[in-house]
N, C-alpha and C positions, 0 to 999 in steps of 0.2 A: 528598080533596084530593090532587092529583098533585104529584110532586116538582118539576115545572117551574113550579109556581104560586107567586105571592106575593100574598097577600090583604092589603088595607089597609082600615082603618076610621078615620074621622075623628070627632072630637067632644071633649067635655070631661068627660063622665061616664066616666072611664077604666075603672072596674070593670065597669060594665054593657056598655060597648062591647067590652071584652075577652071577656066571656062570649058576646056575639053573634058575635064573630069566630071563637071556638073552635067554636061550634055550626055556623057556616057551613063551617068547615074539616073538620068531622066528626072532631075529635080523639079522641073516645072510641072510635071504630072502629079507630084506629091503635094503641091500647094493647093489648098481648097479655094480656087477661083482667083480671078485677076484683082478683085477688090480686097483680098486678104491683107491684113496688116502684118507685115513681115519685119521681124527684129533680127538684127545681126549682132552677135555678142563676141567681140574679139577678146584677146587677153592683153590688157594694158596695165599690168600689175604695178609697174613702177617706171620711173624716168630712165629707161634703158632701151635704146633702139633695137630693132629686130635682129640686126647682125650680131648682137651680143648674146643671143639665145634666150631672151626673156619674154619678148612681146611678139604679137602676131604681125607678120609682114603685111604692110598696107597693100602690097600688090595682090595678095590673095583676096582681100576684101574688095579691091577694085575689080578683080575678075568676077566675084560674086555679083557685085552691083551691075556690071555690064551684062552679064548673063541674064539677070532678072529684068533689066530695063529693055533689053533687046526682045524679050518675050512678053512685053506689055504690062509688067508688074511695076506699079508706081508708088504704092503705099509702103515705103521702106524707111526704116530708121536704124541707126547704130546706137547701142546702149551699153554702157560699161561704167564701172566704178573701180578706181585703183585701190591698192591696199591702203591701210590707215596711214602709213608713213609718207604718202605722196598725195598730191592734188590732181584729180583726173583732168581738169582743164589744162594743166601744165603738161601732163604726160601726153595727152592727145595731140597737142601742138608739136611737141618734140618728136613724137613717133609718126608724124605725117597724117594724122587723122582729121585735123582741121582742114587741111588742103583737100583731102579726100571728100570730106563732107561738102565743101564748097564746090568742088569740081563736078560732083554728081548730083548736087542739090538734094542731098539727103540729110535730114537732121541728126545731130549727135546729142544724145541725152546723157547727162552726167548723173549717174546713180548715187553719187555722194550728196547730191542736192535734191534727190527725189524723196517723196513722202513714203514712210514705211507703213505697211498694213499687216495685220496679223493674219496668218493663214494656217489652217490645219493641214499639215504635211504628213499624211499617213500616220496620224495619231500623235504627232509632235507639233506643238504650236511654234511657228517661227515667224519672224518679221521679214517680209520681202518688200522690194521696191514696188510702188503702186503701178508703175509703168508696165511691169511684167504682166499685169492683169489685162492690158489693152492689146496684147500681141496674139495674133491668130496662128502664126507659124514662126518658130524660133530657130534660127540657124546659128549654131554654136561654132566658134572658130578658135579653139584652144591651141596652145603650143604644147607639143609633146616634150616634156622635160622632167628633170628631177626636182625634188622638193625637200628642204632640209628637215621638215617635220613629218610629212606623209610619204616620203620617198619618191612618189610619182605624182605628177599632176597632168591631167589631160582634160577630157570632156566633162566628167562629173564635178571635179573641183572647180572648174572654170565658172560655174554658176554662182560661186561665192561673190563674184563681182556684181551680182544683182540683189544684194542685201545691203542695208544701211551700215555705216561704219560701226555704230554701237552694237549691232547684231554680229558683225564680224568679230568684235572683241568677245562677245558672249559665246560664239562658236568655240573659241579656245578654252573657255571655262567648262564647256560641255565635252571637250575631248576631240573636237574636229571631225572625227570619222563618222560618228552617229548623225550629227546634224547635217553633214554633207550628203549622206545617203538620203535622209528624209527630205532635204531641200529638193533633191531631184525627183522625189515623189510628188512634190508640190508644184514645181515649175517644170513643165515638159519641154524638152528640146526635141525638135522634129527632124533635124538634119545636122550632121556634124561635118565640118571641113577642118581637118587636122593639119596644122602647120608643123611639119616634120622636116623643116629645111635645115635648121641649125640649133636645135634646143640645147641648153646647158643641162648636162646629165646629173649635176649635183645641186645647183642653186637656182631657185625660181627667179632670182633677180639677175641671172645671166653673168657673163664674164668669161666663161670657158665653153664657147660654142663648139658643137661637134657636127660638122656638115654632113647632111644626107640628101639635101636637095629633093625632098619628097613632099608631096601633098596627098592627103588621104581623104576619102569620103566614106561616111557610114551613116546608118540610121539608128543604131543601137549604141547609146553612150556607155553602157556597161560592157558590151562586147569590145568596143574599141579601146576602153580603158584596160580591160583584161589583156588585150593584145599589146598595148603600150607597156604594161607590166612585164610581159614576156620579153619584149625587146630590151628592156632595161634590167633583165635578169632577176626579176622579183616574181614570187608567186602571189596570187591574189590574197592569200592569207597574211602576207607581209604588208599589204595595203588594204586594211580592213573595210574602208568605205566601199570598195568595189564589191566585195562579197555581201555586205549589208544591203547595198542597192539592189543586188540580185535577189536577195530574200524578200525585199519590199516590192518586187515585181516591176522595177524600173526597166529592166532588160535582162539579158542572159550573159553570164560570164563563161559559158561553155565553149571554149575554143575548138573543141573537137567537131563542133557543128558549124564553125565559121568557114566562110569561103573567101579567102584572100586572093585577089588577083590584080595584076599590074596592067594598066592601060598604056599602050605604046611601048617604048623601049624599056628594058630592064636597066637597073642601076649598074654602073661599071664596078662598084665596090660590093663586097659582101654586105648583106643586110645587118648582120649581127653588130650590135653596138658594143663598145668597150665597157668593161665593168667600171662603175663610178661609185666610189665609196669614200669620198673626202669627208662627207658628213659623219659617217660612221667612225672614221679615224679620229675625229676630234670631239665628238659629242660626249665622251666620258669625262671631259673637263667641265661639263656644264650640269648644273642642277636646275632643270626647267620645270616651272609650274604655271600652266595656263598662259604661256607667253604668246603674244600676237605674232603673226607671220613676219611682219616687217622687222620687228625688234630681233627676233631669233634669226631671221634671214640675213640680217646685217652682221650678227655675231659670228655665225659659222664660217663665212669666208675670211673674216678677220683672224679667226683662230687658225685657219688653214695657212694663212700667210705667216703667222707667228711660228707655226710648226715647221714650215719650210725653212725659216731662219734659225731654227734650233733653240728658240726661246721658250717654247711651251713647256719644256722639261723643267723649267724653274718654277712652275706653278705649284704653290703650296696649299691650295684650297680649291674647291670647286667654285665655278662662277655661277652665281644665282641670277635668274632672269624670269620674269613673268608676273602676271597679275596676282598670283598666289602669295607674293612677298609684300604686298601693300601693308604698311603699318608694322612690318616686322623688322628685326635687326639681324645683322649678320656681318660677315667679314668683307666679301667682295661681290659687288652686284652691278648689273648693267640695266639702265633704263630708270625712269622716274619711279617705277613701282618699288625699287630698292633704295629709295631716298634716305632711309634711316640706317643703312648699312655703314660700316666704318669707312669703307672705300666704295663709292658709287659714282657711276657716270650718269649724269642727268640727260634727259631727252625722251621724247615719246614719238618716234624712236630716235635714239642716237644713230648717226650714220656709220657705215662701215669704217671709214677712215678715222672717225672720232673714236670708235671702239678700239681699233687697231693701235692708235697712238696712246690711248689710256692704258690698255693692257700691256703694251710694250714698255711703257714707263714703269709699271708695276713689276713686270717680270725682270727688267734690267736692275731694278732696285733689289729684288730678291737674289739675283745673281751676284751682286756686289756683297750682299750680306753673307752669302755662302763662302765668298773668297776672303772674308775678314779673318785674320788670325785670332784665335780665342785662347 
């Protein structure tokens, strides 16, 4: 498989179609020897199972494991760290990865518990999990989906699960895009298997899955992310970390040179995905400064629910969220960073339902104030 190729396989037997896809790609020939230490990095961002469009289907990882073991590779591990709002050990159990680890006798390493080490990533010092330094060949298994802060998340952003929680928080103070690009210059992913089965096109935490029943394979994370952007109707300039990674030499975002081909039968449906703009529709209600993904990720779908109920029109101030509000005062805030605000919901992060109920009470109160005779 060449670096400018993106292979696609459609179907519903995700494990077997993954194995066929890897055989077509010639994955075993790309790995430097049977003794190579192979790491598999799924997306287990939160406690949301794969059918909700947030996390990597375990059947895909099972297909990768069987393919590798059938060809004599034995030094394999799974490594992942969930977002700050969840505990990896709970998410991996819920999403079927403990059973997967036990069935195939492959260790699962929780990156939230791993030691952090400083690393020069193309001129930017970042803290990465020490286990990444012990991997000879990294197979990245992201979900192609939307993201409430970066618009799109696929191969490049998925490596954020390989840094400690404290560094994840710092990424948000740095603006997300630049550190994501530099992280990929510091941690090389050698092969990508994209879960394009039913990703949520708006929220990284899932809940609105759009079924495509597709698995993709690629060698260039920048190219496959540029392709993901095109599928979700974004230019790479709207997702700055893709273009930044291209400039850093991580890969190429030039889709004119990409060779996209389908293995086996073509999809019954048109490839084009619907436009997803729920985040854009409600983000004007928010004043966000350096917020963590979990906190912001729970706020946006809560706002979408309130908008659908017609309550968001009662909002009389912007909702503040993020680390930039620590120690500051204001009117209405979400999360512990806004603890000194007049109205603030505690939690690091507060969950979607908690945010929904807190804001609903506030908005209903404002609606009653509007209805009072003066």
